[in-house]
C-alpha positions as CSV (number, residue, x, y, z in Angstrom):
1,M,81.7,-8.9,34.5
2,Y,79.0,-10.9,34.6
3,Q,76.0,-10.1,37.2
4,F,74.3,-13.2,38.4
5,T,71.3,-13.9,40.5
6,Y,70.8,-17.2,42.3
7,Y,67.9,-19.2,43.5
8,I,67.1,-22.1,45.6
9,S,63.6,-23.9,45.1
10,L,62.2,-26.8,46.6
11,K,59.2,-28.5,44.8
12,K,57.1,-31.3,46.3
13,R,54.6,-33.3,43.5
14,G,53.2,-36.2,46.0
15,N,55.8,-38.3,47.4
16,H,58.5,-36.7,45.1
17,V,60.5,-34.2,46.4
18,E,63.4,-31.9,44.2
19,I,65.9,-28.9,45.2
20,T,66.2,-26.7,42.1
21,Y,69.4,-24.6,42.2
22,N,69.4,-22.1,39.3
23,I,72.3,-19.5,38.2
24,I,70.6,-16.7,36.0
25,S,73.1,-14.2,34.4
26,D,72.7,-10.8,32.9
27,K,74.0,-12.6,29.5
28,S,70.7,-14.6,29.4
29,D,72.6,-18.1,30.2
30,A,71.0,-20.2,33.0
31,A,72.4,-23.0,34.6
32,F,70.6,-25.3,37.0
33,I,71.1,-28.2,39.2
34,K,68.4,-30.7,40.2
35,I,69.0,-33.0,43.4
36,G,65.8,-35.3,44.2
37,G,65.5,-38.1,46.8
38,K,64.8,-38.6,50.7
39,S,67.4,-36.5,51.6
40,A,66.1,-33.6,49.2
41,S,64.1,-31.7,52.3
42,S,66.7,-32.2,54.8
43,V,69.1,-30.6,52.4
44,F,67.2,-27.9,51.3
45,N,66.1,-27.1,55.2
46,N,69.6,-27.0,56.2
47,I,71.0,-24.7,53.7
48,I,67.7,-22.3,54.3
49,S,68.1,-22.4,58.0
50,V,72.2,-21.5,57.6
51,L,71.8,-18.9,54.9
52,A,68.9,-17.3,56.8
53,R,70.7,-16.4,60.3
54,Y,73.5,-14.6,58.1
55,G,71.0,-12.9,56.0
56,G,71.9,-15.1,53.0
57,C,68.5,-15.6,51.2
58,T,65.4,-14.0,50.9
59,P,62.1,-15.7,50.4
60,V,60.7,-15.1,47.0
61,K,57.7,-17.7,46.8
62,I,56.4,-20.0,49.8
63,S,53.1,-21.8,48.8
64,G,52.0,-25.9,49.7
65,D,54.1,-27.1,46.5
66,E,57.0,-24.8,46.0
67,T,59.4,-22.6,47.9
68,I,61.8,-20.5,46.0
69,Y,64.6,-18.5,47.9
70,S,66.8,-16.0,46.0
71,I,70.6,-16.3,47.5
72,R,72.9,-13.3,48.5
73,E,75.6,-13.1,45.6
74,D,78.3,-13.9,47.8
75,L,77.1,-16.8,49.2
76,G,75.4,-18.2,45.3
77,P,78.8,-20.0,44.4
78,I,79.4,-21.5,47.8
79,V,75.4,-23.0,47.9
80,G,76.0,-24.5,44.2
81,T,78.9,-26.2,44.9
82,Y,77.4,-27.4,47.9
83,L,74.7,-29.0,46.1
84,I,77.5,-30.7,43.8
85,L,78.9,-32.0,46.7
86,V,75.9,-33.7,48.5
87,R,74.8,-34.8,45.2
88,K,74.4,-38.5,45.7
89,A,75.8,-38.4,49.2
90,R,75.5,-41.2,51.6
91,N,75.9,-39.2,54.6
92,V,74.2,-36.0,54.6
93,E,74.2,-35.1,57.9
94,K,78.0,-35.0,57.8
95,W,77.6,-32.5,54.8
96,N,75.1,-30.3,56.2
97,K,77.4,-30.0,59.2
98,F,80.1,-29.0,56.6
99,F,78.0,-26.5,55.2
100,Y,77.1,-24.6,58.6
101,E,81.4,-24.6,59.5
102,L,81.9,-23.2,56.2
103,I,79.5,-20.7,56.2
104,E,80.5,-19.9,59.6
105,E,84.1,-19.3,58.1
106,K,85.7,-22.0,59.5
107,Y,87.3,-23.3,56.3
108,V,88.1,-19.9,54.8
109,G,90.4,-21.5,52.3
110,I,87.6,-23.5,50.9
111,I,85.4,-20.7,49.7
112,K,87.5,-19.9,46.9
113,A,88.1,-23.1,45.7
114,F,83.9,-23.6,46.1
115,T,83.6,-21.2,43.5
116,S,86.3,-22.6,41.1
117,F,84.7,-25.8,41.2
118,L,81.1,-24.3,40.1
119,E,83.0,-22.5,37.2
120,I,84.3,-25.8,36.4
121,A,81.1,-27.4,36.4
122,I,79.7,-24.7,34.4
123,E,82.5,-24.8,31.9
124,M,83.0,-28.6,31.3
125,S,79.1,-29.1,31.0
126,R,79.2,-26.5,28.4
127,Y,81.5,-28.3,26.8
128,M,79.9,-31.4,26.9
129,N,76.4,-29.9,25.9
130,S,77.9,-28.8,23.0
131,R,79.4,-32.2,21.8
132,E,76.3,-33.6,22.7
133,T,74.1,-31.6,20.5
134,G,76.2,-30.5,18.2
135,K,75.6,-26.8,18.8
136,R,76.6,-24.1,21.9
137,K,73.3,-23.4,23.3
138,K,73.2,-20.1,25.4
139,Q,70.8,-21.7,28.1
140,Y,72.0,-25.1,29.4
141,I,71.7,-27.3,32.3
142,L,74.9,-28.2,34.2
143,N,75.5,-31.8,32.6
144,P,74.7,-34.8,35.1
145,R,78.0,-36.8,34.2
146,I,80.1,-33.7,34.9
147,L,78.3,-33.2,38.2
148,N,78.5,-37.0,39.4
149,A,82.4,-36.7,38.5
150,L,82.9,-33.3,40.0
151,S,80.9,-34.5,43.2
152,S,83.1,-37.6,43.9
153,A,86.4,-35.2,43.3
154,L,85.0,-32.8,45.5
155,K,84.2,-35.3,48.4
156,Q,87.6,-36.3,48.6
157,F,89.3,-32.8,48.0
158,T,86.7,-31.4,51.1
159,N,87.2,-34.4,52.8
160,K,91.3,-34.1,53.1
161,I,91.0,-30.3,53.8
162,I,88.8,-31.0,56.9
163,E,91.8,-33.4,57.7
164,Y,94.4,-31.0,57.4
165,E,92.7,-28.1,58.9
166,N,91.9,-30.4,62.2
């Protein structure tokens, strides 16, 4: 059984703001998601605010240009999948509200599905990255094409589940 550690960071370089989400396992694999753009600060602040209410994150480093938090083990996959969900999202406020409700366990069934979506993203990225480089790497980045495809599917899936629950 793998042991994972999850980190989320916000980096500021001039006007550019970027969220980086890292998964580090005891088997030295690493996966990460990067999200930039004008909504990155809002998404990051929402995640940290919600997680902090439940003791779900711990500050690792806070400086002027970089803020890093470790995420509690049980919440790590949820945060990762949420970041895939909001990737290129137009209505970030809708998804920020959904994240709060998700952590509040309003949508219990989605939590298990979110873990599966993250595992799918990792496995599909491994496959795509090995095809693109011709060899399988131990250290990899979640493939942006896979993330874009899963983001669209995840938005539709989540919208339907919310519709059924309400």
